[in-house]
C-alpha positions in Angstrom: 15.3 -9.1 0.4 11.6 -8.2 0.8 9.2 -9.6 -1.9 7.7 -7.0 -4.2 4.7 -7.1 -6.5 2.3 -4.6 -8.0 -1.5 -4.1 -8.1 -3.6 -1.7 -10.1 -6.5 0.1 -8.5 -9.4 -1.0 -10.6 -13.0 0.4 -10.9 -14.3 -2.4 -8.8 -11.9 -1.4 -6.0 -13.2 2.2 -5.5 -16.2 4.0 -4.0 -18.1 6.7 -5.8 -15.4 9.3 -4.9 -12.8 7.1 -6.8 -11.0 6.2 -3.6 -10.2 2.6 -2.7 -13.0 1.2 -0.5 -11.0 -0.2 2.5 -12.1 -3.8 2.3 -10.7 -4.0 -1.2 -7.2 -3.5 0.2 -7.6 -6.9 2.0 -8.4 -8.6 -1.3 -5.3 -6.9 -2.8 -3.3 -8.0 0.2 -4.4 -11.6 -0.3 -3.5 -11.4 -4.0 0.0 -10.1 -3.0 0.4 -13.1 -0.6 -0.6 -15.5 -3.4 2.1 -13.8 -5.6 4.6 -14.2 -2.7 4.0 -17.9 -2.3 4.1 -18.5 -6.0 7.0 -16.3 -7.1 9.2 -16.2 -4.0 8.4 -19.2 -1.8 8.0 -21.7 -4.5 4.5 -23.1 -3.9 1.5 -21.6 -5.7 -1.9 -21.6 -4.0 -3.4 -24.3 -6.4 -0.7 -26.8 -5.5 -0.7 -25.8 -1.9 -4.5 -26.3 -1.5 -5.2 -29.0 -4.0 -2.1 -31.2 -3.9 -0.7 -30.6 -0.4 -4.0 -29.9 1.4 -2.6 -27.0 3.3 -3.8 -23.4 3.5 -2.5 -20.2 5.1 -5.3 -18.3 6.7 -4.8 -14.9 8.1 -5.2 -15.1 11.9 -4.2 -11.5 12.8 -4.3 -8.3 10.9 -3.3 -4.9 12.1 -3.7 -2.2 9.5 -2.9 1.5 9.3 -4.4 3.4 6.4 -1.9 6.2 5.7 -3.3 7.9 2.6 -6.0 7.2 0.0 -5.4 5.4 -3.3 -7.2 6.4 -6.4 -8.7 4.7 -9.4 -6.1 3.8 -12.0 -3.1 4.1 -9.8 -0.4 1.3 -9.8 0.5 0.4 -6.2 3.7 -1.3 -5.2 3.3 -3.9 -2.5 6.2 -5.0 -0.4 6.1 -8.1 1.9 8.8 -8.5 4.5 8.7 -11.5 6.8 9.6 -10.5 10.4 9.3 -13.8 12.3 8.7 -17.5 11.6 7.3 -19.9 14.1 6.7 -23.6 13.9 3.3 -23.1 12.3 2.9 -19.4 11.8 4.7 -16.4 10.3 4.5 -12.7 10.8 5.1 -10.2 8.0 4.8 -6.5 7.2 3.1 -5.5 4.0 3.4 -2.0 2.7 1.4 -0.5 -0.2 3.0 2.5 -1.8 1.7 4.9 -4.4 3.3 5.9 -7.7 5.5 8.5 -6.0 6.6 6.0 -3.3 4.3 7.4 -0.5 2.9 4.9 1.9 -0.8 4.2 1.5 -1.3 1.2 3.8 0.9 -0.7 6.3 -0.2 -4.1 7.6 1.2 -6.4 10.2 0.0 -9.9 9.4 0.1 -13.3 11.0 -0.5 -16.4 8.8 -0.9 -19.9 10.0 0.0 -23.0 8.1 -3.1 -25.2 8.4 -4.0 -28.7 7.4 -7.2 -28.3 5.3 -8.5 -31.7 6.2 -8.1 -31.5 9.9 -8.5 -27.7 10.2 -5.5 -27.7 12.6 -2.1 -25.9 12.4 0.8 -27.9 10.9 4.5 -27.1 10.6 5.7 -25.2 7.6 7.1 -27.3 4.9 10.9 -27.0 5.1 11.2 -25.5 1.6 8.7 -22.7 2.5 10.3 -22.1 5.9 13.8 -21.7 4.2 12.4 -19.4 1.6 10.7 -17.2 4.2 13.8 -17.1 6.3 15.9 -15.9 3.3 13.8 -12.7 3.1 13.3 -12.1 6.9 14.0 -8.8 8.5 13.4 -9.0 12.3 10.7 -6.7 13.6 11.9 -3.6 15.3 
């Protein structure tokens, strides 16, 4: 099953026309990834970074902006892992508006990184298993 979360389009997210300023989507995406790790994968960012000394930087991001989002809208965000490597994972993120229409689609690659050495490391077994349970292979 894909992971689902929600985000609200806030005043700080929009330009003078009331439309989401595109870089703000990247902040919303990062917040959704934090929710995914905390709520679905079993390791919140505080424990990951402070206790385990690992991070998950985005190393590739391919985004299509399908339709604008407006101030005050509640957006549904779906994260679906599509592949898991030894030190990386790919997922698709879809932002949908209140009527279910797609606003943004992103293909994302994260890398599991040792914060001390600034080098990729293998995913912890628990995280890998949780990712695999929600994986839908890319078409």
